[in-house]
C-alpha positions in Angstrom: 28.0 -9.6 46.0 25.0 -8.1 44.3 25.2 -6.7 40.7 22.6 -4.7 38.9 22.2 -5.2 35.2 22.0 -1.5 34.2 24.8 1.0 33.4 26.1 3.2 36.1 23.9 1.7 38.8 26.2 -1.3 38.8 28.9 0.8 40.5 26.8 2.2 43.3 27.9 1.0 46.8 25.7 -1.6 48.5 24.3 0.9 50.9 22.5 2.5 47.9 21.4 -0.9 46.6 17.7 -0.6 47.6 17.5 2.8 45.8 19.3 1.4 42.8 17.0 -1.6 42.6 13.9 0.7 42.7 15.4 2.8 40.0 16.2 -0.3 37.9 12.5 -1.3 38.0 11.5 2.1 36.6 14.1 2.3 33.9 12.9 1.3 30.5 14.2 -2.0 29.2 16.7 -1.9 26.4 15.0 -2.1 23.0 15.9 -4.8 20.6 16.5 -3.8 16.9 13.1 -5.2 15.9 10.3 -3.1 14.4 8.3 -0.8 16.8 5.3 -2.2 18.6 2.5 -0.5 16.7 -0.7 -2.5 16.4 -4.3 -2.0 15.4 -6.9 -3.2 17.8 -9.7 -5.4 16.4 -12.2 -3.3 14.5 -9.7 -0.6 13.7 -8.8 -2.2 10.4 -11.8 -0.4 8.8 -10.7 3.0 10.1 -8.6 4.6 7.3 -7.3 7.3 9.7 -6.1 4.6 12.2 -4.3 2.7 9.4 -2.7 5.9 8.1 -1.5 7.1 11.6 -0.3 3.6 12.5 1.8 3.5 9.3 3.1 7.0 9.9 4.3 6.3 13.4 5.9 3.0 12.3 7.7 4.6 9.4 8.9 7.6 11.4 10.3 5.3 14.1 12.0 3.0 11.5 13.4 6.0 9.5 14.6 7.9 12.6 15.6 5.6 15.5 16.4 8.5 17.8 12.6 9.0 18.0 12.4 5.7 19.9 13.4 7.5 23.1 10.2 9.6 23.0 8.1 6.7 21.8 9.3 4.6 24.7 8.5 7.4 27.2 4.9 7.8 26.0 2.2 6.6 28.3 -1.4 7.6 28.0 -4.4 7.8 25.8 -4.8 10.3 22.9 -8.1 10.5 21.0 -8.2 12.0 17.6 -11.5 13.1 16.1 -11.8 14.1 12.4 -15.1 16.0 12.2 -15.3 16.2 8.4 -14.6 12.5 7.8 -16.8 11.4 10.8 -14.0 9.3 12.1 -12.5 8.9 15.6 -9.7 6.8 17.0 -7.8 6.3 20.3 -4.1 5.8 20.5 -3.1 3.9 23.7 0.6 4.3 24.5 2.0 1.9 27.1 5.4 1.3 28.6 6.4 -2.4 29.1 9.3 -2.8 31.5 9.5 -6.5 31.7 9.9 -7.3 28.0 12.6 -6.4 25.5 10.3 -3.9 23.9 10.0 -0.7 26.0 7.0 0.9 24.5 3.9 0.0 22.6 1.1 1.7 20.7 -2.4 0.2 20.1 -4.8 2.1 17.9 -8.5 1.6 18.6 -11.5 2.6 16.4 -13.6 5.3 18.2 -12.9 6.7 21.6 -11.9 4.0 24.1 -11.7 4.8 27.8 -11.1 8.3 29.1 -8.5 10.0 26.9 -5.7 12.2 28.5 -5.6 14.4 25.4 -8.2 14.8 22.6 -7.4 16.4 19.3 -10.5 17.4 17.3 -10.7 19.1 13.9 -10.7 18.6 10.2 -8.7 15.7 8.8 -6.4 18.0 6.8 -5.4 19.9 10.0 -4.9 16.7 11.9 -2.6 15.3 9.1 -0.8 18.7 8.9 0.4 18.0 12.5 2.7 15.4 11.0 4.5 18.1 9.1 5.2 20.2 12.2 8.8 21.5 12.2 11.1 20.5 15.0 14.0 22.8 14.4 15.0 23.6 18.0 17.3 21.4 20.2 14.4 20.5 22.5 12.2 19.5 19.6 9.8 22.3 20.1 7.5 23.0 17.2 9.0 26.3 16.2 9.8 26.9 12.5 13.1 28.1 11.3 13.0 31.5 9.6 14.9 30.0 6.6 12.2 27.3 6.0 9.1 28.9 4.3 7.3 25.5 4.2 7.6 25.1 7.9 6.4 28.6 8.5 3.4 28.0 6.3 2.5 24.8 8.2 2.7 26.4 11.6 0.6 29.4 10.3 -2.1 27.1 9.0 -2.3 25.2 12.3 -2.4 28.4 14.3 -5.1 29.8 12.0 -7.1 26.6 12.4 -6.8 26.8 16.2 -7.7 30.5 16.3 -10.8 30.0 14.1 -12.0 27.2 16.4 -11.6 24.4 13.8 -8.8 22.6 15.6 -9.0 21.9 19.3 -6.5 20.3 21.8 -8.4 19.2 24.9 -6.2 18.4 27.9 -3.1 19.7 26.3 -2.0 22.0 29.2 -2.5 19.2 31.8 -0.5 16.7 29.7 2.0 18.9 28.0 4.9 16.3 28.1 2.6 13.7 26.5 1.7 16.2 23.7 5.3 17.2 23.1 6.6 13.6 22.9 3.6 12.7 20.6 4.5 15.7 18.3 8.1 14.6 18.1 7.1 11.0 17.3 4.4 11.9 14.7 6.3 14.6 12.9 8.2 13.6 9.8 10.7 16.3 10.6 13.4 16.2 13.2 
């Protein structure tokens, strides 16, 4: 008798066993209670923005463990370019199915590889993305009408995008990646 090690798939009849085994290979591994896998690549230690964003992601995940679901589902490259500070970094999100850790983030100095999404703008607008409100059940960045600080943050970001100071390249093609990244990076929600 074959048994599968994950949840409800254990109860599937043997005739569905092949499908269940394929699904089991693509189901994220259960995460241990250790700290999130956020690392700086060699050379990124001198990049202040890389250190700040790495600490922000790690603290958000430790403070709100429910964000681990989105972190574990992230896969892709996100480049961030702060024009005024003359700094660039690449965040590489990977899913690791074989290990006890289901997701990892490596932050590189500069643009490494071909990014799926690139965020370019002034450093204050990039850091304001971490204050994005997540008031809706789906975690959409929509402010509550009762929260004036959230409304102010969204207005500033929309103003920066309309004036051409803040750009999101590749956002429409990789919308799930951007939404999960917003939920992981935001201190709200």
